[in-house]
C-alpha positions as CSV (number, residue, x, y, z in Angstrom):
1,M,-38.9,20.1,-24.9
2,R,-36.5,17.1,-25.2
3,F,-33.5,19.1,-24.2
4,V,-35.0,20.2,-20.8
5,P,-34.3,16.9,-19.1
6,A,-30.8,16.8,-20.5
7,L,-30.3,20.4,-19.3
8,L,-31.5,19.6,-15.8
9,L,-29.2,16.5,-15.7
10,C,-26.2,18.7,-16.7
11,L,-27.1,21.2,-13.9
12,F,-27.4,18.5,-11.3
13,A,-24.2,16.8,-12.4
14,A,-22.3,20.1,-12.2
15,A,-23.7,21.1,-8.7
16,P,-21.1,19.1,-6.6
17,F,-18.3,20.5,-8.7
18,A,-19.6,24.0,-8.3
19,Y,-19.9,23.5,-4.5
20,A,-16.3,22.3,-4.3
21,L,-15.1,25.5,-6.1
22,D,-17.1,27.7,-3.8
23,E,-14.7,29.8,-1.7
24,N,-17.3,30.3,1.1
25,S,-17.7,26.6,1.8
26,A,-16.5,25.7,5.3
27,D,-16.2,21.9,4.4
28,I,-13.6,22.3,1.7
29,N,-10.1,23.1,2.9
30,L,-7.6,21.9,0.3
31,P,-4.0,23.0,0.4
32,M,-3.1,25.2,-2.5
33,S,0.7,25.6,-2.2
34,A,3.8,23.7,-1.2
35,N,4.0,25.7,2.0
36,D,0.4,24.5,2.9
37,L,1.5,20.9,2.3
38,K,4.4,21.4,4.8
39,L,6.8,19.5,2.5
40,S,9.8,21.1,4.3
41,S,8.9,19.4,7.6
42,V,10.0,15.8,6.7
43,R,10.5,13.8,9.8
44,W,12.9,11.1,8.4
45,K,14.3,9.7,5.2
46,F,14.9,6.1,4.3
47,P,18.2,5.6,2.4
48,L,17.1,2.6,0.3
49,G,20.5,2.6,-1.5
50,E,22.3,1.7,1.7
51,F,20.3,-1.5,2.1
52,A,19.7,-2.5,-1.5
53,K,22.3,-1.1,-4.0
54,D,20.7,0.1,-7.3
55,A,17.2,-0.7,-6.1
56,T,14.2,1.6,-6.7
57,L,11.0,1.9,-4.7
58,A,8.2,-0.4,-5.9
59,Q,5.6,-0.3,-3.2
60,L,4.9,1.2,0.2
61,V,2.5,-0.3,2.8
62,A,1.8,1.5,6.1
63,D,0.1,-0.6,8.8
64,G,0.0,0.3,12.5
65,E,3.4,1.2,13.7
66,D,5.2,-0.3,10.7
67,L,6.1,0.8,7.2
68,F,6.8,-2.0,4.7
69,V,8.9,-0.9,1.7
70,I,9.1,-3.3,-1.3
71,D,11.9,-2.5,-3.6
72,S,12.6,-3.4,-7.3
73,K,14.9,-6.2,-6.3
74,N,12.0,-8.1,-4.6
75,T,13.1,-7.2,-1.0
76,I,10.8,-6.2,1.8
77,H,12.2,-3.7,4.3
78,C,10.3,-3.1,7.5
79,L,10.7,0.3,9.1
80,E,9.4,1.8,12.3
81,L,6.9,4.3,11.0
82,A,7.3,7.0,13.6
83,R,11.2,7.2,13.5
84,G,12.1,5.5,10.2
85,V,14.3,2.9,12.0
86,H,15.1,0.0,9.7
87,Q,14.1,-3.2,11.5
88,W,14.6,-6.1,9.1
89,I,14.9,-7.3,5.5
90,L,13.1,-10.2,3.8
91,N,14.3,-11.3,0.4
92,L,11.7,-12.8,-1.9
93,P,12.1,-15.3,-4.7
94,A,10.0,-13.2,-7.2
95,K,8.1,-10.0,-7.5
96,P,4.9,-9.9,-5.4
97,S,1.7,-10.4,-7.5
98,H,-0.5,-8.6,-4.9
99,S,-0.2,-6.3,-2.0
100,L,0.9,-7.7,1.3
101,G,-1.5,-9.6,3.6
102,L,-1.0,-8.3,7.1
103,S,-2.2,-9.3,10.6
104,D,-1.0,-8.4,14.0
105,D,1.7,-11.1,14.1
106,S,2.4,-12.1,10.5
107,L,2.6,-11.0,6.9
108,G,1.8,-12.9,3.7
109,I,3.2,-12.4,0.2
110,V,1.8,-14.0,-3.0
111,M,4.1,-14.4,-6.0
112,K,2.2,-16.0,-8.8
113,D,1.6,-19.5,-7.4
114,Q,3.9,-19.2,-4.4
115,V,3.0,-18.0,-0.9
116,V,5.5,-16.9,1.8
117,L,4.5,-16.2,5.4
118,A,6.8,-14.4,7.7
119,K,6.7,-13.2,11.3
120,R,5.9,-9.5,11.4
121,K,8.2,-8.9,14.4
122,N,11.5,-10.0,12.8
123,G,10.8,-11.0,9.2
124,S,11.6,-14.7,9.7
125,R,9.9,-17.0,7.3
126,Y,7.8,-19.8,8.7
127,L,6.0,-21.0,5.6
128,E,6.9,-21.1,2.0
129,T,4.8,-23.2,-0.4
130,T,3.7,-23.5,-4.0
131,L,0.0,-23.7,-4.6
132,S,-1.9,-25.5,-7.3
133,I,-3.8,-22.3,-8.1
134,F,-2.9,-18.7,-9.1
135,P,-4.4,-16.5,-6.3
136,V,-6.3,-13.4,-7.5
137,T,-6.3,-11.7,-4.1
138,P,-3.8,-10.7,-1.5
139,P,-3.6,-13.3,1.3
140,A,-5.6,-12.9,4.5
141,V,-3.2,-14.2,7.1
142,T,-3.0,-15.4,10.7
143,L,0.0,-16.9,12.4
144,Q,-1.2,-20.4,11.5
145,S,-2.9,-19.9,8.1
146,A,-3.2,-17.9,4.9
147,Y,-6.3,-17.6,2.9
148,V,-6.3,-16.6,-0.8
149,G,-9.0,-16.1,-3.3
150,T,-9.2,-17.6,-6.8
151,F,-11.7,-17.8,-9.7
152,I,-13.4,-21.2,-10.1
């Protein structure tokens, strides 16, 4: 009798998986081949090597109409997401510790105990400071301020 609850638990745990494998399910429509993924219809390509020799891709952040590419040489590239047009470059003093903090008009980058704020439109820095803490969160930014979290 003790195995009956365990058996029921196993059946209920397997139910969502069985539903996902059901071919008659109208809610599940996953691509099964490269043709279904439409990998051949790439809209544009970003030639990172033309802007940062010997750099490799480290991180991508898409937000609104912009794509931010952070490369292995600690450089942020801003591209227009729809067309792939390179808009500006921002060189950083170190590798970012967290993902970018973004607002409509600015972006914030945390590198260990340093914070850099830049204008989103052209990548120009307007604040660079060293903190007395090591933030544990990406910055929440506005044009005037950056807020970071830390453990107390």
